[in-house]
C-alpha positions as a printed Julia matrix, in Angstrom:
74×3 Matrix{Float64}:
 -20.46    6.72  -64.29
 -18.08    5.28  -62.66
 -17.75    5.14  -59.19
 -14.08    7.71  -57.95
 -12.37    6.22  -55.06
  -9.48    7.21  -52.77
  -6.5     4.62  -52.61
  -4.17    5.08  -50.51
  -0.11    3.95  -51.71
   0.86    0.64  -50.14
   3.91   -1.6   -49.59
   3.87   -4.1   -52.88
   6.17   -5.89  -54.69
   2.53   -5.99  -57.15
   0.04   -3.73  -55.41
   0.44    0.71  -55.74
  -2.9     1.76  -53.99
  -5.76    1.07  -52.6
  -8.62    2.38  -51.96
 -12.29    2.13  -50.8
 -15.81    3.35  -50.98
 -17.89    2.8   -47.55
 -20.7     4.01  -49.06
 -20.59    1.76  -52.29
 -18.85   -1.31  -50.65
 -16.16   -0.77  -54.54
 -13.13   -1.64  -53.59
 -10.46   -0.03  -56.07
  -6.93   -1.78  -56.41
  -3.89   -0.1   -59.25
  -1.64   -2.14  -59.74
   2.46   -1.8   -60.32
   2.29   -1.67  -64.17
  -0.61    1.52  -63.68
  -3.75   -1.16  -63.65
  -6.9     0.0   -61.54
  -9.23   -2.25  -60.83
 -12.52   -1.46  -59.1
 -14.27   -5.63  -57.1
 -17.91   -4.31  -55.73
 -19.96   -5.36  -53.07
 -16.82   -6.65  -51.24
 -17.72   -6.21  -47.45
 -15.39   -3.47  -45.33
 -13.75   -6.14  -43.19
 -11.88   -7.15  -46.42
 -10.75   -4.16  -47.03
  -8.94   -3.07  -43.64
  -8.12   -6.63  -43.44
  -6.34   -6.37  -46.65
  -4.43   -3.06  -45.28
  -3.28   -5.21  -42.63
  -2.49   -8.21  -44.08
   1.64   -9.11  -44.18
   1.05   -9.28  -48.26
  -1.14   -7.68  -50.04
  -0.78   -9.74  -52.98
  -1.54  -12.6   -51.59
  -4.53  -11.28  -49.55
  -6.46   -9.94  -52.28
  -6.15  -13.45  -54.26
  -7.09  -15.36  -52.05
 -10.08  -13.53  -50.47
 -11.05  -10.96  -53.18
 -10.04  -12.61  -56.39
 -10.71  -16.67  -55.8
 -14.45  -15.29  -53.57
 -15.31  -14.26  -56.75
 -15.66  -10.24  -56.14
 -17.53   -9.26  -60.23
 -14.35   -7.0   -61.27
 -14.06   -4.22  -64.06
 -10.85   -2.9   -65.52
 -10.59    1.02  -65.49
């Protein structure tokens, strides 16, 4: 059963909303095209950095995607 993560809308050219579940360390990102991805074992510090980044997309790419966190498309 997949985890339901509450997301917050963000101002981004590519990302619609971002959520994080502290108990499971799951970062969930919904893109403007409607696709939703969950990234696993992401430290809360990275989520907080993502939410406060000047560019959510650039931060996601540099610190989550390129860091090799395991992910799944929902």
